[in-house]
C-alpha positions as CSV (number, residue, x, y, z in Angstrom):
1,M,22.2,17.3,-40.3
2,S,20.9,14.3,-38.4
3,D,17.1,13.9,-37.8
4,L,16.8,11.1,-35.2
5,R,13.1,11.8,-34.6
6,S,12.3,10.2,-38.0
7,I,14.0,6.9,-37.1
8,T,11.8,3.8,-36.9
9,L,12.2,0.3,-35.6
10,K,11.6,-1.0,-39.1
11,Q,14.6,0.9,-40.4
12,L,16.8,-0.4,-37.6
13,R,15.7,-4.0,-38.1
14,A,16.5,-3.6,-41.8
15,L,20.1,-2.6,-40.9
16,Q,20.4,-5.4,-38.4
17,A,19.2,-7.9,-41.0
18,I,21.7,-6.6,-43.6
19,A,24.5,-6.9,-41.1
20,S,23.4,-10.5,-40.1
21,H,22.9,-11.8,-43.6
22,G,25.6,-9.9,-45.6
23,S,23.5,-8.3,-48.3
24,V,20.2,-6.4,-48.9
25,T,18.9,-9.3,-51.0
26,R,19.4,-11.9,-48.2
27,A,18.1,-9.5,-45.6
28,A,14.9,-9.0,-47.7
29,E,14.4,-12.8,-47.8
30,A,14.9,-13.1,-44.0
31,L,12.4,-10.2,-43.3
32,H,9.9,-11.5,-45.9
33,L,10.1,-8.2,-47.7
34,T,11.0,-7.1,-51.2
35,V,14.5,-5.8,-52.0
36,P,13.2,-2.3,-52.8
37,A,11.4,-2.2,-49.4
38,V,14.6,-3.0,-47.5
39,S,16.6,-0.6,-49.6
40,T,14.1,2.2,-48.9
41,Q,14.3,1.5,-45.1
42,L,18.1,1.7,-45.3
43,K,18.1,4.9,-47.4
44,L,15.7,6.6,-44.9
45,L,17.9,5.5,-42.0
46,E,21.0,6.9,-43.8
47,A,19.1,10.2,-44.4
48,A,18.2,10.4,-40.7
49,F,21.8,10.1,-39.7
50,D,23.1,12.0,-42.7
51,A,25.8,9.4,-43.2
52,P,26.4,6.3,-45.4
53,L,25.7,3.1,-43.4
54,L,26.5,0.4,-46.0
55,V,29.4,-0.1,-48.5
56,R,27.7,-0.4,-51.8
57,S,30.5,-1.0,-54.4
58,G,34.1,-2.1,-54.6
59,H,35.9,-4.2,-52.1
60,G,33.7,-4.9,-49.1
61,A,30.4,-4.2,-50.8
62,G,27.6,-5.2,-48.5
63,A,29.5,-4.5,-45.3
64,L,28.7,-1.8,-42.8
65,T,30.6,1.5,-42.8
66,A,32.1,2.7,-39.5
67,Q,29.0,4.8,-39.1
68,G,26.8,1.8,-39.8
69,R,28.6,-0.2,-37.1
70,E,27.8,2.5,-34.6
71,V,24.2,2.5,-35.5
72,L,24.1,-1.3,-35.4
73,A,25.6,-1.3,-31.9
74,A,22.9,1.1,-30.8
75,T,20.2,-1.1,-32.5
76,L,21.4,-4.1,-30.5
77,K,21.2,-2.2,-27.3
78,I,17.7,-1.1,-28.1
79,A,16.6,-4.6,-28.9
80,T,18.1,-5.8,-25.6
81,A,16.3,-3.0,-23.7
82,L,13.0,-3.9,-25.4
83,E,13.4,-7.6,-24.5
84,Q,14.0,-6.6,-20.9
85,A,11.0,-4.3,-20.9
86,E,8.9,-7.1,-22.3
87,D,9.9,-9.4,-19.4
88,T,9.2,-6.6,-16.9
89,V,5.8,-5.8,-18.4
90,Q,4.8,-9.4,-18.4
91,A,5.9,-9.7,-14.7
92,L,3.8,-6.6,-13.9
93,N,0.8,-8.1,-15.8
94,R,1.1,-11.2,-13.7
95,G,1.5,-9.3,-10.4
96,Q,5.0,-10.7,-10.0
97,A,6.6,-7.3,-9.9
98,G,5.7,-3.7,-9.1
99,S,4.9,-1.6,-6.1
100,V,1.9,-1.4,-3.8
101,R,0.9,1.7,-1.8
102,L,-0.6,0.4,1.4
103,G,-2.4,2.8,3.8
104,V,-2.9,1.8,7.4
105,V,-4.8,3.8,10.0
106,S,-2.6,4.9,12.9
107,T,-4.0,2.3,15.3
108,G,-2.7,-0.3,12.9
109,K,0.9,1.0,12.9
110,Y,1.7,-1.5,15.7
111,F,1.3,-4.5,13.3
112,A,2.0,-2.7,10.0
113,P,5.8,-3.4,10.2
114,R,5.1,-7.1,10.5
115,I,3.1,-6.9,7.2
116,V,6.1,-5.3,5.5
117,A,8.6,-7.8,7.0
118,L,6.4,-10.8,6.0
119,A,5.9,-9.4,2.5
120,R,9.6,-9.0,2.0
121,Q,9.9,-12.7,2.9
122,M,7.0,-14.0,0.8
123,L,6.7,-11.4,-2.0
124,P,10.3,-10.1,-2.4
125,E,9.6,-8.8,-5.9
126,I,6.9,-6.5,-4.8
127,D,7.8,-3.2,-3.1
128,V,5.5,-2.0,-0.3
129,V,5.1,1.8,0.2
130,L,3.5,2.2,3.6
131,K,1.4,5.3,4.5
132,I,0.2,5.9,8.1
133,G,-2.6,8.3,9.0
134,N,-5.8,8.7,11.1
135,R,-9.1,7.6,9.7
136,K,-9.9,11.0,8.1
137,E,-6.5,11.1,6.4
138,M,-6.9,7.6,5.1
139,I,-10.3,8.3,3.7
140,H,-8.8,11.2,1.9
141,E,-6.0,9.0,0.5
142,L,-8.6,6.5,-0.8
143,G,-10.6,9.4,-2.4
144,V,-7.7,10.8,-4.3
145,H,-6.2,7.3,-5.1
146,G,-3.2,8.0,-3.0
147,V,-3.2,4.4,-1.9
148,D,-4.0,1.2,-3.7
149,L,-5.1,-0.6,-0.5
150,A,-5.9,0.5,3.1
151,I,-6.4,-1.3,6.3
152,M,-8.8,0.4,8.6
153,G,-11.9,-0.2,10.8
154,R,-15.4,0.4,9.5
155,P,-15.2,1.0,5.8
156,P,-16.2,4.5,4.7
157,R,-19.4,5.4,2.9
158,Q,-17.6,7.8,0.7
159,P,-15.5,7.3,-1.4
160,E,-17.1,4.0,-2.5
161,V,-14.8,1.1,-1.7
162,D,-14.6,-2.7,-2.0
163,A,-14.0,-4.2,1.5
164,R,-12.8,-7.5,2.7
165,G,-12.9,-8.5,6.4
166,L,-9.6,-9.3,8.2
167,G,-9.2,-10.2,11.8
168,P,-10.9,-8.9,15.0
169,N,-10.0,-5.5,16.4
170,P,-11.1,-5.5,20.1
171,H,-11.1,-2.2,21.9
172,V,-10.5,-2.2,25.7
173,L,-10.7,0.5,28.4
174,I,-7.3,0.9,29.9
175,A,-6.0,2.5,33.1
176,A,-2.8,2.6,35.2
177,P,-2.6,-0.6,37.4
178,D,-3.1,1.5,40.6
179,H,-5.9,3.7,39.1
180,P,-9.1,3.5,41.3
181,L,-11.2,2.0,38.4
182,A,-8.6,-0.7,37.8
183,L,-9.0,-1.9,41.3
184,L,-12.8,-2.5,41.0
185,P,-14.3,-5.8,39.9
186,E,-16.7,-3.9,37.6
187,V,-17.2,-0.3,36.8
188,T,-20.5,1.5,36.3
189,P,-21.1,4.3,33.7
190,A,-21.6,6.9,36.4
191,R,-18.4,5.9,38.2
192,L,-16.4,6.0,34.9
193,L,-17.6,9.5,34.1
194,E,-16.2,10.8,37.5
195,H,-12.7,10.4,36.0
196,T,-10.7,12.0,33.3
197,L,-11.1,10.4,29.9
198,I,-8.4,10.5,27.3
199,R,-9.3,10.6,23.6
200,R,-7.7,10.9,20.2
201,E,-7.9,13.9,17.9
202,P,-10.9,14.8,15.6
203,G,-11.0,12.5,12.6
204,S,-9.7,9.5,14.5
205,G,-11.8,6.3,14.3
206,T,-10.8,5.4,17.9
207,R,-12.2,8.7,19.1
208,I,-15.5,8.1,17.2
209,L,-15.8,4.6,18.7
210,M,-15.1,5.9,22.2
211,E,-17.8,8.5,22.0
212,R,-20.3,6.0,20.6
213,Y,-19.5,3.6,23.4
214,L,-20.1,6.2,26.0
215,D,-23.4,7.1,24.3
216,S,-24.5,3.5,24.4
217,I,-23.6,2.8,28.1
218,V,-25.3,5.8,29.6
219,Q,-28.7,5.3,27.9
220,G,-31.2,5.3,30.7
221,S,-28.7,6.2,33.4
222,G,-30.2,9.7,33.9
223,P,-29.0,13.3,33.2
224,A,-26.1,13.1,35.7
225,A,-24.5,10.3,33.6
226,D,-24.9,12.1,30.2
227,P,-21.5,11.7,28.5
228,H,-21.9,15.1,26.9
229,D,-21.9,16.7,30.3
230,A,-18.6,14.9,31.0
231,Y,-16.9,15.8,27.7
232,G,-15.3,18.8,29.5
233,N,-13.4,16.3,31.5
234,W,-11.3,15.2,28.6
235,L,-7.6,15.1,27.7
236,E,-6.8,14.9,24.0
237,F,-3.7,13.5,22.3
238,S,-2.9,12.9,18.6
239,S,-1.3,9.4,18.9
240,N,-2.0,6.1,20.5
241,E,1.6,6.0,21.9
242,T,1.1,9.4,23.7
243,I,-2.3,8.1,25.1
244,K,-0.6,5.0,26.4
245,Q,2.0,7.0,28.2
246,A,-0.6,9.4,29.6
247,V,-2.6,6.5,31.0
248,I,0.5,4.8,32.5
249,A,1.3,8.2,34.1
250,G,-2.2,8.1,35.8
251,L,-3.7,11.0,33.8
252,G,-6.9,9.2,33.0
253,V,-8.4,6.2,31.2
254,A,-8.9,5.6,27.5
255,L,-10.7,3.3,25.1
256,I,-8.1,1.9,22.7
257,S,-7.5,-1.0,20.3
258,G,-6.2,-4.0,22.1
259,H,-3.5,-4.5,19.5
260,T,-1.9,-1.2,20.5
261,V,-1.5,-2.2,24.2
262,A,-1.1,-6.0,24.3
263,P,2.5,-5.9,25.5
264,E,1.7,-3.4,28.3
265,L,-1.3,-5.4,29.4
266,Q,0.8,-8.6,29.5
267,T,3.6,-7.0,31.5
268,G,1.3,-5.2,33.9
269,R,2.2,-1.7,32.9
270,L,-1.5,-1.2,32.0
271,A,-4.7,-2.7,33.3
272,S,-8.0,-3.3,31.5
273,I,-11.2,-2.1,33.1
274,T,-14.1,-4.5,33.5
275,M,-17.2,-2.9,32.3
276,E,-20.5,-3.5,30.5
277,G,-20.0,-4.0,26.8
278,L,-16.3,-4.5,26.9
279,P,-14.3,-5.3,25.0
280,V,-15.9,-3.5,22.1
281,M,-15.5,-5.9,19.3
282,R,-14.7,-4.5,15.8
283,R,-13.0,-5.9,12.8
284,W,-10.2,-4.8,10.6
285,F,-11.1,-4.4,6.9
286,L,-9.0,-4.3,3.8
287,V,-10.4,-1.7,1.4
288,N,-9.6,-0.3,-2.0
289,P,-11.2,2.4,-4.1
290,R,-14.0,1.0,-6.3
291,T,-13.5,3.6,-9.0
292,A,-10.1,2.4,-10.0
293,P,-9.1,-1.2,-10.9
294,L,-6.4,-2.7,-8.7
295,P,-3.1,-3.1,-10.4
296,P,-2.0,-6.8,-10.7
297,A,0.6,-6.4,-7.9
298,A,-2.0,-4.9,-5.6
299,T,-4.4,-7.7,-6.4
300,R,-1.8,-10.3,-5.5
301,F,-0.8,-8.3,-2.4
302,A,-4.5,-8.2,-1.3
303,H,-4.7,-12.0,-1.5
304,F,-1.6,-12.2,0.6
305,L,-3.0,-9.8,3.3
306,V,-6.2,-11.9,3.5
307,E,-4.5,-15.3,3.6
308,E,-1.7,-14.4,5.9
309,E,-3.7,-12.3,8.4
310,P,-3.1,-14.7,11.4
311,R,0.7,-14.2,11.0
312,Y,0.7,-10.4,11.2
313,L,-2.5,-9.9,13.3
314,P,-2.6,-12.7,15.9
315,P,-5.6,-13.1,18.1
316,L,-5.3,-11.4,21.5
317,P,-5.3,-13.7,24.6
318,G,-8.6,-13.8,26.4
319,M,-10.5,-12.0,23.7
320,A,-12.9,-14.1,21.7
321,E,-13.2,-13.5,18.0
322,V,-16.4,-12.3,16.5
């Protein structure tokens, strides 16, 4: 009965050398082994297959049997597969092949497809697996190593990450073109809080930024302008696209990344509100978990994201960089 679990590469190489050189003696010379050592490897291989692999006497001595030829064919396939594996492993080691799990916060989904398209053009040998989620979800992915790299706003305190700055991420206050606030040359905090505000869901970085902005502009404006009194005048949606459509429909105003509304501002479907402290200038960051080394492909992809940032994240007209 065959016992293939006991087969070793040394045994297969011995058979291949015998087939190539025509005898055990010449195979031993080629392998820089003794004749008994090669004979032992052959006997172990025959025992594993429970079959004679070499003709040992009479006409054709030194040639492979039919069984031996089958094992040799399998040996050559194994050698070819190992050579291919070596080439692939070396490419992986150099970052010239492999896959990268890229996380992008939902605000960045408007430019994320450009990243994938540009990567296919410039790094076709690297597969990009794109994950989209809000800030809370992306922090979770970083913590469980669900992504190799993530593009987001302010880097989290936990989990610990390495962060590299990318381009600016200006946030603007938007309204429908015929909204009363859009018609004013400048809006005061008290006037803003008279109207319905539209925010993202809990866990969203955009929501956190909007609440912090309101906190900052009402300082010293008195109790009537306290943003926490106005929080009851909210509408809440779980996506930037829904917020855009709600603002266009005249349901309220919203603070949102300029990258998500640039086409609508340019075509006049939306208007930006002029107000103290706007736009709120933030920056995109590329982060990766500090507790796990970046795979070579991810390291190469990170360099690509930093170097090619102007091509997938162009500056917005009329908004100065920080």
